[in-house]
N, C-alpha and C positions, 0 to 999 in steps of 0.2 A: 167699875165701869159699867157703862150702860150699853146693852146690846139692842140693836134695832131689829125689830121683827118685821118681816115683809108682810104687807097686807095683800089681800086677794085682788084688790083693784089694780095695784101696780103689776101684779103677775099677769092679769088678763090684758092689761095695756101692752106690756112687753110682748106677749104672745101675738097680739093683733099686729103690732108693728113688724114683728118677725115674719108673719104670714104675708103681709102686704109686700115686703121687700123681696121675699123669695118667690112668690107666685108669679110676678110679672104679668104681662098681658096674656090672657087665655084666648086661644083660637079654637073654634069648634066648627064642625061641619054637620050636615044632615046625615044621619045614619040610615043606610039603605041595606036591606036584607036581600041577598040573591042566593038561589040554590046553586050548589056547585055541580050537582048531577044533571046531565043533559036530559035525563028522563023527566025531571021536574021543570027545568028551566025552558026546555024546548029549543035551545040553541045547540046545533050540531047533533041533533037527536038521531038522524039517520046513520051517521058514521058511528055513533055510540052503539046503536042496535046492531050494526054490521059487525063491529068488534066483538060484541057479546056473542053473536051467532057464530063467528069464526072460532072463537075460543071453545064454545060448546061443541062444534063440529070436530075440531082437532082433538079434544079430549075423548069424544066417542070413537073417533077413528083410531086413536092410539090404543084404546081398550080393545077394540075389535082385532087389531093387529097383534096385540099381546096374546089374546085368546087363541088366535089362529096359529101363532108361533108355538104356543104351548101344546096345542093339539098335534101339530106337525112333529114336534119333538117326541111326544108320546107314541105317535105312529112309527117314527123311525126307531125308537127304542124297542117297540114290539116286533119290528121286522128284523132287528139285528140280534135277536136271541139265538142261542145255539140251535134250538129246535126249529125255528123259522129258517135258518140257513140250511139245516139238514134237509128240510122238506123241499126247499127250492132246488138244492143240488139233486135230490132224488127225482123230482119232477123233470128236471133238465135231462137227466140220464134216461128216464123212461121215454121222454119225447124223442130223444136222439135214437134210442133203440127202435121205436115205432117208425120213425122216418127211414131208418136203415132197412127195416123189413119191407116197407113200401117200395123203396128204391130197388131192393133185391127182387120183389115181385114184378116190378116193371122192367128192369134191365138185367136181372141175374142170369144164371146159366139156363134156367127153365122159366122164361118170362110168362106171366099170365096175361091173357087178353082182356080181362076185366076183373073188378073186385069192389068190395064195399068195406069201409072202415067207419065205425061209430066211435066218436070221441067227445065226451062231455056234452051230449045233446046235439052235436054237429055230425053231419054225415059227409064222408068223403068217398065219392065214387070215381073210379078210374076205368078207362076203356081204351084199348089200343085199336086204331083204325088205320091200317096201311103204314104210312110214314109218320103218323102223329099219335100222341097220347093226349086224351082229353080228361082233365080233372074237373069234376063238378063238386063244389063244396056248398052244402046247404046248412045254414046256421039254424039255431034253435028257433028263431023268429020266422023262418021260412024264406029268408033272403038267399039267393044263390049267386055264386061266383064261378065262372067257367074259365079254366086255363088250358090253352092248347100248346103243347110242347112238341116240336119236330124232333123225331128220333134220329134222323140222318145227320144232324149237326153235332151229335155227341160222339166225339172220337177221343180215345185216350191213348 
């Protein structure tokens, strides 16, 4: 039997017919390039910049708040140590004792007519004049506060 060999011309011809049938009509349009980023295209640029600015501001603000929260936590931890609580308690008792001594000097069994108390750079002067007691408190910066207390209204 005789076998028929395909020649290259018939193969090319079949390929071209196949391409024409499958391709159909081709439609095309003009290709236009547009930037997607408003920074380059110029469309909605202001809102784009505002968005970027808001994001930057929010990030910086979050970092500042985080740092502040961390510093506050460290400060609270330092104030809640056993030594810090002991010192606060001791200071409170010392101030209570000083105020009791001052009240005893003013209203005790043997009241004094005047006196001066120095406390951490502040000066507290008291003087009894008739039915009133005048307290003059001078702070370390030189500012003064005067308190006048009537004696007659203290009844126990």
